C-alpha positions in Angstrom: -51.0 -16.0 29.0 -50.6 -13.8 25.8 -52.5 -10.9 27.6 -50.1 -11.2 30.6 -47.1 -11.1 28.3 -48.5 -8.0 26.4 -49.1 -6.2 29.7 -45.6 -7.1 30.9 -44.1 -5.9 27.6 -45.9 -2.6 27.7 -44.6 -1.9 31.1 -41.1 -1.7 29.7 -41.9 1.3 27.6 -43.4 3.3 30.5 -41.4 6.0 32.2 -39.4 4.6 35.0 -37.5 6.6 37.6 -33.9 5.3 38.1 -32.1 6.8 41.0 -28.3 6.5 41.4 -26.6 5.5 44.6 -26.0 9.2 45.3 -29.7 9.8 45.4 -29.9 11.6 42.1 -31.5 10.8 38.7 -29.2 9.3 36.1 -28.5 11.7 33.2 -31.2 11.0 30.5 -33.2 12.5 27.7 -36.2 10.3 27.2 -38.3 12.8 25.2 -35.4 13.5 22.9 -34.9 9.8 22.3 -38.4 9.5 21.1 -38.1 12.6 19.0 -35.0 11.3 17.3 -36.5 7.9 16.6 -39.7 9.5 15.3 -37.6 11.6 12.9 -35.8 8.5 11.7 -39.1 6.8 10.9 -40.3 9.8 8.9 -37.3 11.2 7.1 -35.6 9.1 4.4 -32.1 10.4 4.9 -32.2 11.1 8.7 -30.2 8.0 9.7 -27.1 9.2 7.8 -27.1 12.3 10.0 -26.9 10.4 13.3 -25.3 7.1 12.4 -21.8 8.2 13.5 -23.1 9.8 16.7 -25.5 7.3 18.2 -25.3 3.6 19.0 -28.0 1.5 20.6 -26.5 1.7 24.1 -26.7 5.5 24.0 -30.5 5.2 24.5 -31.5 5.2 28.2 -34.9 3.6 27.5 -34.5 -0.1 26.7 -37.4 0.0 24.2 -35.8 2.9 22.3 -32.4 1.1 22.2 -34.1 -1.9 20.7 -35.9 0.1 18.0 -32.7 1.9 17.1 -30.9 -1.4 16.8 -33.6 -2.6 14.3 -33.1 0.7 12.3 -29.4 0.0 12.2 -30.2 -3.5 10.8 -32.3 -2.0 8.0 -29.6 0.6 7.2 -26.9 -2.1 7.0 -29.0 -4.0 4.4 -29.8 -0.7 2.6 -33.5 -1.2 3.1 -36.0 1.6 3.5 -36.5 2.9 7.1 -40.1 3.8 8.0 -42.9 2.7 10.4 -43.8 -0.4 8.5 -40.3 -1.7 7.8 -39.1 -1.1 11.4 -42.2 -2.9 12.7 -41.6 -5.8 10.4 -37.9 -6.0 11.4 -38.8 -6.0 15.1 -41.3 -8.8 14.4 -38.6 -10.8 12.7 -36.3 -10.4 15.7 -39.1 -11.4 18.1 -38.9 -8.0 19.9 -42.0 -6.2 18.7 -44.1 -6.9 21.8 -41.2 -6.2 24.1 -41.1 -2.6 23.0 -44.8 -2.0 23.4 -46.1 -3.2 20.0 -46.9 -1.2 16.8 -48.8 1.3 19.0 -45.6 2.5 20.6 -43.9 2.9 17.2 -46.8 5.0 15.8 -46.7 7.3 18.9 -43.0 8.1 18.2 -43.9 9.9 14.9 -46.5 12.0 16.7 -43.8 13.8 18.6 -42.0 15.0 15.5 -42.7 18.4 13.9 -39.5 18.4 11.9 -36.2 16.5 11.6 -34.2 19.8 11.2 -32.6 19.5 14.6 -32.1 15.7 14.7 -28.3 16.0 14.7 -28.3 18.4 17.6 -30.7 16.2 19.6 -28.6 13.1 18.8 -25.5 14.8 20.3 -27.4 15.5 23.6 -28.4 11.9 23.8 -24.8 10.8 23.3 -23.6 13.2 25.9 -26.1 11.9 28.5 -24.9 8.4 27.7 -21.3 9.4 28.2 -22.2 11.0 31.6 -23.9 7.7 32.7 -20.8 5.8 31.7 -18.6 8.1 33.7 -20.9 7.7 36.7 -20.8 4.0 36.4 -17.0 4.1 36.1 -16.3 6.3 39.1 -18.7 4.3 41.3 -16.9 1.1 40.4 -13.5 2.6 41.1 -14.7 4.1 44.3 -15.9 0.7 45.6 -12.6 -0.9 44.7 -10.6 1.9 46.3 -12.3 1.0 49.6 -11.3 -2.6 49.2 -8.0 -3.0 51.1 -7.2 -6.3 49.4 -6.7 -4.5 46.0 -3.3 -3.1 45.1 -3.6 0.6 44.5 -1.1 0.5 41.6 -3.2 -2.2 39.9 -6.3 -0.2 40.5 -4.8 2.9 38.9 -3.8 0.9 35.8 -7.3 -0.5 35.6 -8.9 2.9 36.1 -6.7 4.4 33.4 -7.4 1.6 31.0 -11.2 1.8 31.5 -11.3 5.6 31.2 -9.2 5.4 28.0 -11.6 2.9 26.6 -14.6 5.2 27.3 -12.9 8.1 25.7 -11.8 6.1 22.6 -15.3 4.7 22.1 -16.8 8.1 22.3 -14.1 10.2 20.5 -15.7 12.0 17.6 -14.1 14.6 15.4 -16.1 16.7 13.1 -15.2 17.4 9.4 -13.2 20.4 8.4 -13.9 22.6 5.4 -10.9 22.4 3.0 -9.8 26.1 3.1 -8.0 26.1 6.5 -6.4 22.8 5.6 -5.1 24.3 2.4 -3.6 27.2 4.3 -1.9 24.8 6.7 -0.5 22.7 3.9 0.7 25.8 2.0 2.4 27.0 5.2 4.3 23.7 5.4 5.3 24.0 1.7 6.7 27.5 2.3 8.6 26.3 5.3 10.2 23.5 3.3 10.9 26.0 0.5 12.7 28.4 2.9 14.8 25.5 4.3 17.7 25.5 1.9 18.4 21.8 2.5 14.8 20.9 1.7 13.8 19.3 5.1 10.2 19.7 6.1 10.5 17.5 9.2 13.0 16.8 12.0 16.4 15.8 10.9 17.8 12.5 12.1 21.4 13.4 11.4 21.7 10.4 9.0 22.0 12.1 5.6 20.7 9.2 3.5 17.6 8.8 5.7 16.9 12.5 5.8 17.2 12.6 2.0 14.4 10.0 1.5 12.1 11.2 4.3 12.8 15.0 4.3 13.1 14.5 8.0 10.7 12.7 10.4 7.3 14.2 9.8 4.8 15.5 12.3 2.0 13.1 13.4 3.8 10.1 11.8 4.2 6.8 13.6 7.5 5.3 12.6 8.3 1.7 13.3 12.0 0.7 13.3 12.2 -3.1 13.5 14.9 -5.7 13.6 15.9 -9.1 15.0 17.8 -9.1 18.4 21.5 -8.0 18.2 21.0 -5.8 15.1 21.5 -2.6 17.1 18.0 -1.1 17.4 18.8 0.7 20.6 22.2 1.9 19.3 20.5 3.2 16.2 17.9 5.3 18.0 20.4 6.5 20.6 22.7 7.6 17.8 19.8 9.4 16.2 18.6 11.0 19.4 22.1 12.2 20.1 22.3 13.7 16.6 18.9 15.4 17.0 19.5 16.8 20.5 23.2 17.8 20.1 23.4 18.8 16.5 20.0 20.4 15.8 18.9 21.2 19.4 15.7 19.2 18.9 14.1 18.2 22.2 13.7 14.4 22.3 12.2 12.0 24.8 13.2 8.3 25.1 11.0 5.8 26.9 13.3 2.8 27.6 11.4 -0.3 28.8 14.4 -2.6 28.4 17.4 -0.7 29.7 17.9 1.5 32.7 18.6 5.2 32.3 22.2 4.7 33.5 22.8 1.9 30.9 21.4 4.2 28.2 23.6 7.1 29.3 26.7 4.8 29.4 25.9 4.0 25.7 25.6 7.7 25.0 29.0 8.3 26.6 30.5 5.6 24.5 28.9 7.2 21.4 29.9 10.8 22.1 33.3 10.2 23.7 34.2 7.5 21.2 35.5 5.1 23.8 35.1 1.3 23.7 32.3 -0.1 25.8 34.8 -2.4 27.6 36.8 0.6 28.7 33.7 2.3 30.1 32.6 -0.8 32.0 36.0 -1.7 33.4 37.2 1.8 34.1 40.7 0.9 32.8 41.5 4.2 31.1 44.7 5.2 29.7 45.7 8.9 30.3 44.6 10.1 26.9 41.3 8.2 27.1 40.6 9.8 30.5 41.3 13.2 29.0 39.1 12.4 26.1 36.2 11.3 28.4 36.5 14.5 30.5 36.5 16.7 27.5 33.8 15.2 25.3 31.3 14.2 28.1 30.7 17.9 28.6 29.0 17.9 25.2 26.1 15.9 26.7 25.4 18.4 29.5 22.2 20.5 29.0 21.2 18.9 25.8 17.4 18.6 25.4 17.2 14.8 25.9 14.8 13.3 28.4 14.9 9.7 29.5 12.2 7.6 31.2 13.0 4.0 32.1 9.7 3.0 33.6 9.5 -0.8 33.1 6.3 -2.4 31.6 5.0 1.0 30.6 1.3 1.1 29.8 0.1 3.0 26.8 -2.0 5.1 29.2 1.0 6.1 31.3 2.8 7.0 28.1 0.0 9.3 27.0 0.0 11.2 30.3 3.8 11.6 30.4 4.1 12.5 26.7 1.5 15.3 27.0 3.5 16.7 30.0 6.8 16.5 28.1 5.4 18.3 25.1 3.7 20.9 27.3 6.5 21.6 29.7 9.7 20.9 27.6 8.4 21.3 24.0 9.5 17.8 23.2 9.2 17.4 19.4 10.0 13.6 19.0 9.3 10.6 21.2 11.2 7.3 20.9 9.9 4.0 22.5 12.3 1.1 23.1 10.4 -1.1 22.4 6.7 -1.6 21.5 6.3 -5.3 22.5 7.3 -4.5 26.1 4.4 -2.1 26.4 1.0 -3.1 27.7 -2.6 -1.9 27.8 -3.4 -2.7 31.4 -6.9 -2.2 32.6 -8.4 -3.4 29.3 -9.5 -7.0 28.4 -8.2 -8.7 25.3 -8.8 -12.1 23.8 -5.1 -12.4 22.7 -1.8 -10.6 22.9 -2.2 -9.8 19.2 -5.3 -7.7 20.0 -3.4 -5.9 22.8 -0.5 -5.0 20.5 -3.0 -3.8 17.9 -4.5 -1.5 20.5 -1.1 -0.3 21.5 0.0 0.5 17.9 -3.4 2.2 17.2 -3.0 4.3 20.4 0.5 5.3 19.5 -0.7 6.5 16.1 -3.5 8.4 17.8 -1.1 10.0 20.2 1.3 11.1 17.4 -1.7 12.8 15.7 -2.9 14.4 18.9 0.5 15.8 19.9 1.4 16.6 16.2 4.9 15.1 16.6 6.6 12.0 15.2 6.6 8.9 17.4 9.4 6.4 16.7 8.8 2.9 18.2 11.2 0.0 18.0 9.7 -3.4 17.3 10.9 -7.0 17.4 10.7 -9.2 14.3 9.6 -12.9 14.5 11.9 -15.8 13.8 11.0 -16.1 10.1 14.2 -14.3 9.2 16.3 -17.0 10.9 14.7 -19.9 8.9 15.3 -18.3 5.5 18.5 -19.0 3.6 20.8 -17.0 1.4 21.8 -13.3 1.3 18.3 -12.1 0.2 16.6 -14.5 2.6 18.1 -12.8 5.6 16.7 -9.4 4.7 13.6 -8.6 6.8 10.2 -8.2 5.3 6.9 -6.6 6.5 5.5 -10.0 7.2 8.2 -10.5 9.8 6.7 -7.9 12.2 6.0 -9.7 15.4 2.7 -10.3 17.1 0.4 -8.1 15.0 -0.3 -7.1 11.4 -1.8 -4.0 12.8 1.7 -2.5 13.4 2.3 -2.4 9.6 -1.2 -1.0 9.1 -1.0 1.8 11.7 2.5 2.8 10.9 3.2 5.7 8.4 6.7 4.3 7.9 8.3 1.0 8.6 12.2 0.7 8.6 14.3 -2.4 9.1 17.8 -2.6 10.3 19.8 -5.3 8.6 23.5 -6.2 9.2 24.7 -8.9 6.8 27.8 -9.4 8.9 25.7 -10.8 11.8 24.7 -13.8 9.5 28.4 -14.2 8.5 27.7 -12.7 5.1 30.9 -10.7 4.7 30.7 -9.7 1.1 28.1 -9.3 -1.6 29.6 -11.8 -4.0 31.1 -9.0 -6.1 34.1 -8.2 -3.9 32.4 -5.5 -1.8 33.2 -5.8 1.9 30.0 -5.8 4.1 31.7 -6.0 7.5 30.6 -3.2 9.7 27.9 -2.1 7.2 24.3 -1.6 8.3 21.5 -1.4 5.8 18.4 0.6 6.8 15.5 -0.7 4.7 12.6 1.7 4.4 10.0 -0.9 3.5 6.8 1.3 3.9 6.5 5.0 3.5 2.9 6.2 3.4 3.8 9.7 2.2 7.0 9.1 0.2 9.4 6.8 -1.5 10.8 3.6 -0.1 14.5 2.7 -0.5 17.7 1.5 1.3 20.2 3.6 3.1 23.7 2.4 4.2 25.3 3.3 7.4 28.4 2.2 9.3 27.9 0.3 12.5 30.6 0.6 15.1 29.8 -2.2 17.6 32.6 -1.2 20.1 31.0 2.3 20.4 27.3 1.1 20.0 27.1 3.7 17.3 25.7 4.2 13.8 27.4 6.7 11.6 27.1 8.1 8.1 29.4 6.5 5.5 31.3 9.8 5.1 31.9 10.4 8.8 35.3 10.0 10.3 35.7 6.6 11.9 37.5 6.5 15.3 40.2 3.9 15.7 39.9 1.4 18.5 42.5 0.9 21.2 43.2 -2.6 19.9 44.0 -1.3 16.4 46.2 1.5 17.8 48.1 -1.0 19.9 48.8 -3.2 16.9 50.1 -0.3 14.8 52.3 1.0 17.7 53.9 -2.5 18.0 54.8 -2.5 14.3 52.2 -5.2 13.4 51.2 -5.1 9.8 48.0 -3.0 9.4 45.0 -5.3 9.4 41.8 -4.6 7.5 39.6 -2.2 9.4 36.7 -4.5 8.6 34.9 -1.6 7.0 34.1 -0.9 3.3 36.1 2.0 1.8 34.6 5.4 2.3 33.2 6.6 -1.1 33.7 10.2 -2.4 30.3 11.2 -0.9 27.4 9.6 0.7 25.1 10.9 -2.0 27.1 9.2 -4.7 27.2 6.0 -2.7 23.4 6.0 -2.3 22.8 6.9 -5.9 25.1 4.2 -7.2 27.3 6.7 -9.1 30.4 5.9 -7.1 32.7 3.0 -8.1 32.7 2.1 -4.4 28.9 1.8 -4.1 27.6 -1.5 -2.9 24.9 -2.8 -5.2 22.0 -4.6 -3.5 
């Protein structure tokens, strides 16, 4: 019985010819697999040269994959790697006879003259593995494409997800010597120096935010989070309008929640400074109609691109984003909002794992395209259960569904409007109505802090404190009838936004 098992085990290490369904041999490099394993058994530091290139499944021969797995076990425990230790490790795992016994291990070292080219050989093995994975992937998709019971759109989502998974699992980037990196960093410093206002990134149009961030930085993933009804969409629309209209910065908005017409209606409210109810009802007074006709022209031809694909997958986003950058030189992408995205085609144990994959993919995309990606995010209900003025302020722990969002983001900002929670003053006589606080809670490459903006709900608009505030039709009507002037519901405009933020102004709101 033992002899039969030994013979059966040895047969696994013999060369076998595996032919694909297309009548061709699978991509493989058996000789190189043995050469690499032999070098690992002979050279003390060889494993460190291939550990980030190879994994057990990269080996075509099952016996070779098993041996490499045993080598990985030894490396993890920081134990020596040689013929004796690997043989002993395989014996502990009960796999020594399966790979052909000690004789097969000793033969591996006979094929090695030097380990000088081990890294080059390892990359060839990894490339052969990747080719096999692609063949398996295309064969599976081809079979399903012939099945008329499968929805083609679902199949495309699955195909995109599986291809993305293959590419992510095999994505390797080599190190870079520091000299070219220093040149690039110095170039950015010079550009910031030449910019008289000191902005090294894309300006948002909100002076307080730009002061802290120096503009949205390339390759950053920025999360803007808030509870529902805080004005997340209004905030990014106001910002996108500022960037596209005031600074001619090409911006793309992916709206998973609202249609493109709804978004444009909000932009019209914002730019034309007309109440949302007037836009919806169409009950314009003559001066309002003139105002609409005059100001709406400012929106024409601005470099703003809107995509309202519902239930957008991270893979679709990647394809569209690349095209927008290539064809329209888009320099910033906004996503409304992250939790409505999906990673179709991939399998997850929980929604939290899926959201983690999405946030990690967004960060990877920002680095790949070298542009800032701004993603809106929902907060959980923890804010609602807390009491008091400070209790209602959002915290990093309130990010919904995944702690990976906080981990992957370069910056996390919260939108907080005390007025929503019926907190109308700060207890020191300062009016908080119509005031929005932008809390920069995480800033990987800079300072954190708070910035105060005005929120004009009737216009779905955020504005700097020093900006002129348009007067609503209702307010104008009351004034014209001789009604005593009511409070505008807004805090007084300080002498300058900078003084307000620094606390120098008497009108600054202390938090």
